[in-house]
Each structure stands twice: as C-alpha cells, then as structure tokens.
matplotlib code that plots the C-alpha trace (Angstrom):
import matplotlib.pyplot as plt

x = [-34.2, -31.7, -27.7, -27.6, -25.9, -22.9, -22.4, -22.8, -20.1, -16.7, -14.7, -13.5, -10.3, -7.9, -5.1, -7.7, -9.3, -5.8, -4.9, -7.9, -7.6, -4.2, -5.5, -7.6, -5.6, -2.9, -6.3, -5.8, -2.6, -0.8, 2.5, 1.3, 3.6, 2.2, 3.1, 0.1, 0.2, 1.1, 2.1, 5.4, 5.9, 7.7, 5.5, 5.2, 7.8, 7.8, 7.6, 4.5, 2.7, 3.4, 2.7, -1.0, -1.0, -0.9, -3.1, -6.2, -4.5, -5.7, -8.5, -7.5, -11.0, -13.0, -14.5, -11.6, -11.9, -12.9, -9.4, -7.5, -6.1, -3.8, -0.7, -0.9, -1.4, 1.7, 3.9, 2.1, 3.5, 7.2, 7.0, 6.4, 8.9, 11.8, 11.0, 10.6, 10.6, 7.5, 5.1, 1.2, -0.7, -3.2, -5.8, -4.2, -4.4, -6.8, -5.9, -8.8, -8.9, -5.8, -4.8, -7.0, -9.4, -7.5, -8.1, -11.4, -12.2, -10.2, -12.1, -15.7, -14.5, -12.7, -14.5, -18.0, -20.3, -18.1, -14.9, -11.9, -8.5, -5.3, -4.0, -0.9, 0.1, -0.2, -2.2, -2.9, -6.3, -8.0, -7.8, -10.0, -12.3, -12.4, -12.3, -15.2, -17.3, -18.0, -19.0, -15.5, -14.0, -10.5, -7.8, -5.5, -1.5, 0.6, 3.8, 7.2, 9.9, 10.9, 6.7, 6.9, 4.9, 5.9, 4.9, 4.4, 2.7, 0.1, -0.5, -1.3, -4.6, -5.4, -8.9, -11.1, -13.0, -9.5, -9.7, -6.9, -4.1, -3.0, 0.8, 2.6, 6.6, 7.6, 4.4, 2.9, 3.3, 6.0, 8.8, 9.2, 10.5, 10.1, 13.4, 13.8, 14.0, 11.8, 8.6, 9.6, 8.6, 5.6, 4.8, 5.2, 2.8, 0.8, 1.3, 0.7, -2.8, -4.2, -5.4, -4.8, -2.7, -3.0, 0.5, 0.1, 3.7, 3.3, 6.3, 8.4, 11.0, 11.3, 14.1, 16.6, 19.6, 17.6, 15.6, 12.3, 11.3, 7.1, 6.6, 5.5, 9.5, 10.6, 8.3, 6.8, 4.1, 2.6, 1.0, -2.2, -3.0, -2.4, -3.0, -0.2, -1.1, 0.8, 0.2, 1.9, 1.3, 4.0, 6.6, 5.8, 4.0, 1.1, -1.0, -4.1, -4.0, -5.9, -3.8, -3.4, -3.7, -3.5, -2.0, -3.3, -5.2, -7.3, -10.6, -10.5, -9.1, -12.0, -14.7, -12.8, -13.3, -17.1, -17.7, -15.3, -17.5, -20.5, -19.0, -16.3, -16.1, -12.3, -9.4, -9.3, -8.4, -5.5, -4.2, -3.8, -1.4, 0.2, 1.1, 2.5, 5.4, 5.7, 6.1, 8.2, 10.1, 13.3, 13.0, 15.7, 13.2, 12.4, 15.8, 16.5, 13.2, 14.3, 17.5, 15.9, 13.5, 17.1, 18.0, 15.4, 15.1, 18.0, 17.1, 13.9, 15.0, 17.8, 15.5, 12.9, 15.6, 16.8, 13.3, 12.9, 10.3, 9.8, 11.7, 12.2, 13.7, 14.7, 12.4, 14.1, 11.5, 8.0, 7.9, 7.2, 8.7, 6.1, 7.9, 6.3, 5.4, 4.1, 6.1, 5.2, 1.3, -0.5, 1.9, -0.1, 0.6, 0.8, -2.5, -3.7, -4.9, -3.5, -1.9, -3.6, -3.1, -2.1, -5.2, -4.8, -1.3, -2.2, -4.5, -2.7, 0.5, -1.7, -3.6, -0.5, 2.7, 0.7, 2.2, 0.2, 1.0, -1.6, -2.3, -1.3, -5.2, -6.0, -3.8, -5.0, -1.4, -2.1, 1.6, 2.4, 1.8, 2.5, 4.5, 4.9, 8.8, 7.3, 8.1, 10.7, 14.0, 13.2, 9.8, 11.0, 13.7, 11.7, 8.9, 11.0, 12.3, 8.8, 8.1, 11.2, 10.4, 6.7, 8.0, 9.7, 7.4, 5.3, 4.5]
y = [4.2, 1.6, 1.7, -1.8, -5.6, -4.3, -1.4, -2.6, -5.2, -2.5, -1.4, 2.0, 2.6, 2.3, 4.2, 7.0, 6.8, 7.2, 10.5, 11.7, 11.5, 12.9, 16.0, 15.6, 15.9, 18.6, 20.8, 21.3, 22.9, 19.0, 18.3, 15.1, 13.4, 11.2, 8.2, 6.8, 8.4, 6.5, 9.5, 10.6, 14.4, 15.3, 18.2, 16.9, 18.2, 21.6, 20.4, 18.0, 21.1, 22.8, 20.8, 21.0, 25.1, 24.2, 21.8, 24.3, 27.1, 25.4, 24.6, 20.3, 20.6, 17.7, 14.8, 12.5, 8.6, 7.0, 4.6, 7.0, 9.6, 8.0, 9.9, 8.7, 5.0, 5.4, 7.3, 4.0, 1.4, 2.7, 2.6, -0.8, -1.6, 0.1, -0.4, -4.3, -4.8, -6.0, -5.0, -4.0, -2.4, 0.7, -1.7, -3.4, -0.7, 1.0, 4.3, 4.9, 7.1, 5.8, 2.4, 1.7, 2.3, 0.0, -2.9, -2.2, -2.3, -5.5, -7.2, -6.5, -7.4, -10.9, -12.3, -13.8, -14.8, -18.2, -16.9, -17.3, -14.9, -16.3, -12.9, -13.3, -12.0, -9.3, -6.9, -3.3, -2.4, -2.1, -5.2, -7.2, -4.8, -4.7, -8.8, -8.9, -6.0, -8.1, -11.1, -13.3, -15.4, -13.8, -17.1, -15.0, -16.7, -16.9, -15.6, -17.6, -15.9, -13.2, -11.7, -14.0, -16.7, -19.6, -20.9, -24.7, -21.4, -20.7, -25.1, -25.8, -22.5, -23.4, -24.7, -24.8, -22.0, -20.4, -17.2, -15.2, -14.8, -11.0, -10.1, -7.0, -6.6, -3.9, -4.4, -2.0, -2.6, -4.2, -3.2, -7.0, -7.5, -10.5, -11.6, -12.5, -16.1, -15.9, -14.8, -17.2, -19.9, -18.7, -17.8, -21.6, -22.2, -20.0, -21.9, -25.2, -24.1, -22.0, -20.0, -15.4, -13.1, -9.2, -8.2, -4.4, -2.8, 0.7, 0.4, -0.3, 2.6, 3.1, 0.2, -0.4, -2.4, -4.4, -3.9, -4.5, -6.9, -7.1, -11.2, -11.0, -9.8, -12.6, -15.0, -14.4, -16.9, -15.2, -12.3, -13.3, -14.5, -11.3, -7.6, -5.6, -2.2, 0.3, 4.3, 7.9, 8.4, 7.5, 7.7, 11.4, 12.0, 12.6, 10.6, 13.5, 13.5, 10.1, 8.9, 4.6, 2.7, -1.9, -3.8, -6.5, -9.1, -7.2, -8.5, -8.2, -4.9, -3.9, -5.2, -3.6, 0.5, -0.9, -0.8, 2.7, 4.4, 3.9, 4.6, 7.6, 8.0, 9.1, 10.5, 14.1, 15.3, 18.0, 15.0, 12.8, 15.5, 16.0, 12.2, 12.1, 14.8, 12.4, 9.3, 11.1, 13.5, 13.9, 11.6, 13.1, 13.4, 9.7, 9.4, 12.5, 10.7, 7.6, 8.1, 10.2, 7.8, 5.0, 7.4, 7.7, 4.3, 3.0, 6.0, 4.1, 0.6, 1.4, 4.0, 1.0, -2.5, -0.8, -0.5, -2.9, -5.7, -4.2, -6.0, -4.5, -6.0, -3.7, -2.6, -3.2, -1.1, 1.2, 3.7, 1.6, -0.4, -2.7, -3.7, -6.4, -4.7, -7.6, -8.0, -4.9, -7.0, -7.5, -5.0, -0.9, 2.5, 5.8, 5.8, 2.0, 1.5, -2.9, -2.9, -6.2, -5.6, -3.9, -1.3, -0.8, 0.1, 2.3, 3.7, 4.4, 5.6, 8.4, 9.4, 8.8, 10.0, 11.4, 9.4, 8.4, 4.7, 2.6, -1.1, -4.1, -5.3, -3.3, -5.2, -8.7, -9.0, -8.3, -8.2, -5.3, -1.1, 0.1, 3.2, 5.9, 7.2, 9.7, 12.4, 14.8, 12.7, 15.7, 14.1, 10.8, 11.1, 12.4, 10.1, 7.5, 8.8, 9.3, 6.0, 4.0, 6.4, 5.4, 1.7, 2.7, 3.5, 0.4, -1.8]
z = [5.3, 6.0, 5.5, 3.7, 4.7, 2.7, 3.6, 6.9, 6.8, 5.6, 8.6, 9.1, 7.6, 10.8, 9.5, 8.5, 11.6, 13.4, 11.7, 11.8, 16.2, 15.8, 14.0, 16.5, 19.2, 17.5, 16.7, 20.5, 20.8, 21.4, 20.5, 18.3, 16.5, 13.5, 12.6, 10.4, 7.8, 4.2, 2.2, 1.3, 3.4, -0.1, -2.4, -6.2, -7.3, -9.3, -12.8, -12.1, -11.2, -13.8, -15.8, -14.6, -14.2, -17.8, -19.3, -16.6, -18.8, -22.1, -21.0, -20.4, -18.1, -19.5, -20.0, -21.1, -22.1, -19.6, -19.0, -18.9, -21.8, -25.1, -24.0, -20.4, -21.4, -23.9, -20.9, -18.4, -21.8, -21.7, -18.0, -18.2, -20.6, -19.5, -16.2, -16.1, -19.2, -19.9, -23.4, -23.5, -26.0, -24.9, -24.4, -21.8, -20.1, -17.8, -15.9, -13.1, -9.5, -7.9, -7.5, -4.4, -7.0, -9.6, -7.7, -6.3, -10.4, -10.5, -7.4, -8.3, -11.9, -11.2, -8.1, -7.4, -4.2, -2.5, -4.3, -2.0, -1.9, -0.5, 1.2, 3.0, 6.9, 6.8, 4.0, 3.4, 5.3, 2.2, 0.7, 3.0, 3.2, -0.7, -1.5, 1.4, -0.4, -3.6, -1.5, -1.9, 1.3, 2.5, 3.7, 5.5, 3.9, 7.8, 6.7, 7.5, 10.1, 7.7, 7.2, 3.9, 1.6, -0.4, -3.1, -0.4, 1.1, -1.7, -2.1, 0.8, 0.7, -2.7, -2.8, -5.6, -4.7, -4.7, -7.0, -5.7, -5.1, -3.9, -3.5, -2.7, -3.2, -1.7, 1.5, 3.0, 6.3, 6.1, 3.3, 2.2, -1.1, -2.2, -4.6, -8.3, -6.3, -4.0, -6.7, -9.2, -6.5, -6.1, -10.0, -9.8, -7.5, -9.4, -12.4, -10.8, -9.2, -12.2, -9.9, -10.8, -9.3, -8.2, -8.1, -6.1, -7.3, -5.9, -4.2, -6.3, -6.5, -3.0, -1.7, -0.5, -1.2, -2.6, -7.0, -6.9, -9.6, -11.1, -10.3, -14.0, -15.1, -13.6, -14.6, -18.0, -18.2, -15.7, -17.8, -19.0, -15.6, -13.9, -13.4, -12.0, -10.8, -9.9, -9.8, -9.0, -5.4, -3.4, -6.6, -7.3, -3.4, -6.1, -3.3, -3.6, -6.9, -7.1, -10.7, -10.4, -13.0, -13.9, -16.9, -17.5, -19.7, -22.6, -21.2, -18.2, -18.0, -20.9, -18.0, -15.4, -18.1, -18.6, -14.2, -14.1, -16.8, -14.1, -11.5, -11.6, -15.6, -15.8, -13.4, -13.2, -17.1, -15.8, -13.3, -15.8, -18.2, -14.8, -14.7, -17.9, -17.6, -13.7, -15.8, -18.5, -17.2, -14.4, -11.7, -9.8, -7.1, -6.5, -5.5, -3.5, -1.6, -1.7, 0.2, 2.5, 3.2, 3.3, 6.1, 8.3, 7.9, 9.6, 12.4, 13.2, 13.1, 15.7, 18.5, 18.2, 18.1, 21.0, 23.6, 25.6, 24.7, 21.2, 18.1, 14.5, 11.8, 8.5, 6.1, 1.7, 1.4, 1.1, 4.4, 7.1, 10.1, 11.5, 15.0, 17.1, 21.0, 21.9, 24.5, 26.3, 26.6, 30.3, 31.3, 32.5, 32.1, 34.9, 34.2, 34.7, 31.2, 30.5, 27.1, 25.9, 22.4, 19.0, 19.5, 23.7, 23.3, 19.9, 21.3, 25.3, 23.3, 21.2, 25.1, 26.9, 25.2, 22.1, 19.3, 16.5, 15.3, 13.0, 15.5, 13.4, 13.8, 11.1, 9.1, 10.9, 12.9, 15.9, 17.6, 15.9, 15.0, 11.6, 11.8, 8.6, 8.1, 6.1, 9.0, 9.3, 10.7, 13.7, 14.6, 14.0, 16.6, 18.8, 18.6, 18.8, 22.4, 23.8, 22.7, 24.4, 27.6, 27.0, 27.4, 30.0, 32.4, 31.8, 34.6]

ax = plt.figure().add_subplot(projection="3d")
ax.plot(x, y, z, "-o")
ax.set_aspect("equal")
plt.show()
C-alpha cells in the first residue's frame, strides 16, 4: 500500500511540531519555555465542566443530530444576535468538531480543483494546507506595513478563477484587528468582484483597546456570500473539547452537514451540552482571561522591542506577538549555527536557549516568528530575557 499523492502533499503542522519538540526536551529534564502553543493556559471554567459532568450523569452520551443539538444551535443564534447583531436560522448553523473542522468542511464544499483563494499574508498554517487539499490554489496577498490588506489588494488579485477570500480578525499569527472602516473597504471589494468570503472570528473576544466586529455586521450585503466561523475553544479555554461552528447560506451549510455526516458524524454529545452553558452562562471568566492576556502582551512586547535586531508591533487582539527577527539573519550562534531564516532562528533558539517559538515561514512570512503569550507572567519574563541574551550572543 502507498500513501496517496494528496496525503503526500500535506505538510506537518509547524505549531504542533514545535510543541512536540519542546515537550521532548522537557522530558529530558531541561527547563524549556514554550511560546508555541496556541491555546489559553487557563482551566476551562468550573460551571462549564460541571455541565459536561451533569450531561454524562444523565446519560447524554449517544449520537446527536449531525449538525449539532437544537439547544446549542439556539445558543449560537442568540450569541450572533447579541454579540454581532446578525440573524441566523437553525438551518444556517452547523456545529463541528472544532472551528478547524468547520473550516475544512467549508473549503471542501466550496472549492474545486483549479479554483483560487486569496489568502492574506501571514496566514494561519492550516488554511494553506486545507485549501491545497481541495486541489485549489492559494494566492498570497501581501499586506501593508500594518500587516493588513485593503480592498485594492483584493481587486489586484482577483482573476476569473478566484472563488474565495479568507479573512481573519483578530488574526493568528499577528494579532491584527481590522477596524469597521477597514472591513467596509474589504467588504465592498468582495461585493464588487463577486467572490465569496470565509471570515474566521475565533479570537473575537480577546481584543485590547478595540472591539472586533464581524465583517458581515459592517457590510450586511455580504451575508449570503460569507461563511462565518467561530467556536468555544479560545474564548472559554475549551481547546480540547472540540466544538466549533459556522454560519452561512443554508445551501452551503446543508452541504457541509452532508460531508460531516460521512466523516465525523456529530460533535461529542456532552461537549455540546457544555458549550451551551459556556455561551449562555456567566462571561466573567472570559474577561478575566482577556485582562490577563492584555497585561502579558504589554510585558512581552516591551521586552522584545528592546532587544537589538528584533522589532515587534503591539497586537490589538488574540494572544500572539509576531516580531520581525530578520535583523539577526546572517549572524552566528556561539555554537556556530548560522541564522539564515526563521526556521534556523527558531531551531537554534530552542536548542541553545531552550525557548520554543514558531518560525514565520510556517505562516508564509519568513522574516518573523510567532510567540504565544498564553503563558505565565513568570515564563514570559524569563523567556524574553533568554531571547535577549540569545540575540546578544550572536556574532
């Protein structure tokens, strides 16, 4: 038996590879500081865990409707109305095994071989792989100095084969948040060119000094052309629970449900019950996490920005910084390793300074690296100091 050509073309996840290497070094007794993980370091709030336990105790462990239980769909509909001022019906909602699964379903149901997808740089690692798995072509969109695209960026890239734009705000890996005016500019270009849109809004509740708006809220005419993707993983520190969801035109949502029926079937039953409680219950824990991330952001940005050879913009959302480390390229480590790109920088930093970061090449931007500040303040301060010492040691 041989691996298919399709499977051979899939690259391993860079973020998971870094975390795996960091854990390997930790298992050897080394004091590794891991900035690679893209998940909150807080426990899932107790009332959400209790809801899952109650569901288990009640025997809620069987199959559910493929596209999600009615109670969870209603909670999601209420959330869209209250948070985003968007109206959806149950047949315009699908619940999947994480937002990544919702994205995969959407791409599979929208893309044919030869289609083109505009993907702003830098992009989350799985977008590229999922799009190519469908036989479609990624068209990278080069951002401006603020790491954002504009309506004119889209207009310049659209061809007769362009099917979709993927927009992420707040962004992974940059933490960029688009303003309402910027979203309006992009939305008008999408309408003008006639392409479709996937709006990934998974980090919408983690912003600092700005409110994240859905592009569909800003440009309502986009509703019938847009799949909005979200989930409970980040907002409620439920990454392992695997509950994501998407909203969009009912014909596309129906196709996604049909695909899901033949791949995973329903998301985990009792995790859906927990998600209902997460979305409809108290939101105090979300604000606690947001404030902690904001404080950590300020510390890590200040530390990186004061390091020679590194520049770091202050992100307005998510929990990542995306510093430019190209000022260190061409230098050597004390062990003689030449820093030539983000991969060699990240590898040397991990092996010689015991700090794990994700190379920017994985996101399509080789001059950068990504650090998650979903880590303790103690580790952030210690990690930044190690990075500074590592940079100063280069010759």
